[in-house]
N, C-alpha and C positions, 0 to 999 in steps of 0.2 A: 676569423678570415675571411678576405674578399674571394669574393668570384674569380677574380684573376689568379690570387693565389693559389686557390684549390684548383682551377686549371693545370697552371704551373705545377703542380705536385702530380697531378693524375699523367701530365703527359710525360714526366719524370718517370714515374711507375711502368708506365707504358715502354719507354724508351729502355730501360732496364730490362723489362721481359723478353723483349725483342732481343736486345742484346744477349742475354743469356740463353735463347733458344739459337740463336746465331751460332754462339759461342760450343752449343752441344750439337750441332749441326756440322761444323767446319772438323770438328773431334773427331766423331762419328766419319767422315770423309777420309780422313788422313789416315785413321788407324783402319779401314777398309783397304786403302789404297796401298799399304802398308803390309797388307796381311797377304800372303802368297800361297794361301790354302787351297786345296781343291773344293770348288764349289760344284756340286752338280748340278746339271743342268734339269729345267725344269719335268719332271714327272721322269726321271731317269730310275732305272732299278740299283740297289746299291752292291757296289762289289764288294767283295772281302776285303776289309780297310789293313794295314800293319798297326794299325791301335791296339792296345792290348785288351785282353780278357779279364772283366773282372767278375768274381763271383756273387758281392753284394752290391747293392746302392751305396754302402756304408764303405767300400772299399775304391770305389769310383768316384765318391765325393770327396774321400781324404787326399785321392791323388791329384784332383783338380784343385783344392786347396793347397798342395803344395807345389803346384806347376806354377800357377798364378796368385801373387798375396795381393794383386787388386782384386779379387772374387772372394768375397766372403760367403761361405757355407752357410746357412740359417739351421733349425731342427726345421728333420724334416718326420713326417710320417707314413703307414703305410694308406695308400691308396686302393682301398675295398673296390671302388668302382672299375679302378683299371683290369681287372680280374680276364677282360675280351682280349685283352693284348698279349695274351699266351707269354706271358713274364709276371715277377715281382717289381712291382711299382710301389715309387714314393712321391712324394709332392714337397714340396718346401720351397723359402728362400733362396735366391742368390744376391748379393749386392755387388754392382760392380763400382769399386771407388776410382777406377780412371777417369771417369766422364763428373760433370759439374753435378751437383746434387746426389751423385751417389744411387742411382737408380736402383732399385731392387726389384726383381723377376718374380714370378710365382711360375714354377716349372714343374715338370714330374719327371722322375727318371725310370728307366725299365732296364730291368734285366731279365734278355729272353734265356731261352735253352738252347738256342743255337741261334746262326748266323741266318739259316730259313726262315724260321720266327721271324727275327729282326726282319727281314727284306720281306716278308707277307705284312706286317706291320707298318713300316714304311711305306710300301704302296698306300694301303690305306689314309695313312697320315698324309700323301703329298694330295690323295683326290681329295682330300678334307681340304687344303689347303696348309695342312702342318708347316711348322719349320722346326728342323731337328739336326744337333748333334749327334751323328751313329758312329759305332766302334762295329767290332766281331760280334757283340753279343749284347750289346745297350744300344740306349737310347737316351738322349735329353732332350725333352722337348720343352719348348719354348713357348711364352705367349702369344697369340694371333685373335686377341679380342677384337680389334678393331685397326684401320690402317695404320694408325701411328704405331703401333704397338708392332705390327708385322714390320715397318719398316726397322725399329729398333729390334727386335729378335733377329731381323735379317743384319745387322750391322753388330751383333753381339755374338753370333753365330759362329762367324770365323774366329774370333778371337778363342772361345773357348776350344774350336775346333783344333787350333793350333797347340793350345795349353794342354791338348790331350793326344794329340796326332789322331785325329779322327776326317771326318769329314762331314760337311754341310750337306743335309738335304732339304731342297726349298720345292713348293706347290708346284701342281701341273698348271 
């Protein structure tokens, strides 16, 4: 290959990458604009939602899988580090096939003893920059590892909230 041919191939790869990113951003904007769920303002305290109450994280994850065929629930495992949350927690992957490249998110699911325990946890989560989908006695914590992941989580949260008739909780 000549230097000119290699530059042209490199430019094509760059253009393809930019096109894929642009398609993902447009998809997020479309989905975000079509979603009319309540998104709680920054730092607001949770109000009791009309979401279902679940006894186990398995019940919640089965309801999500049934409600949205574009979300694939992976293998979840107990999260012993999350005992400070006041509930029982599991962590595992959710894959969203509605977007290019089928992004997978490692999420935490917690079932709380009651709505008051959820509200206490949510206030702490918001203060630490957490993005979550919350119901009466449960929360799905989405990843917030970096600015890009926060943006993706903020786009994915309203979809999950719509599926589960829940609310989105954003950081302060």
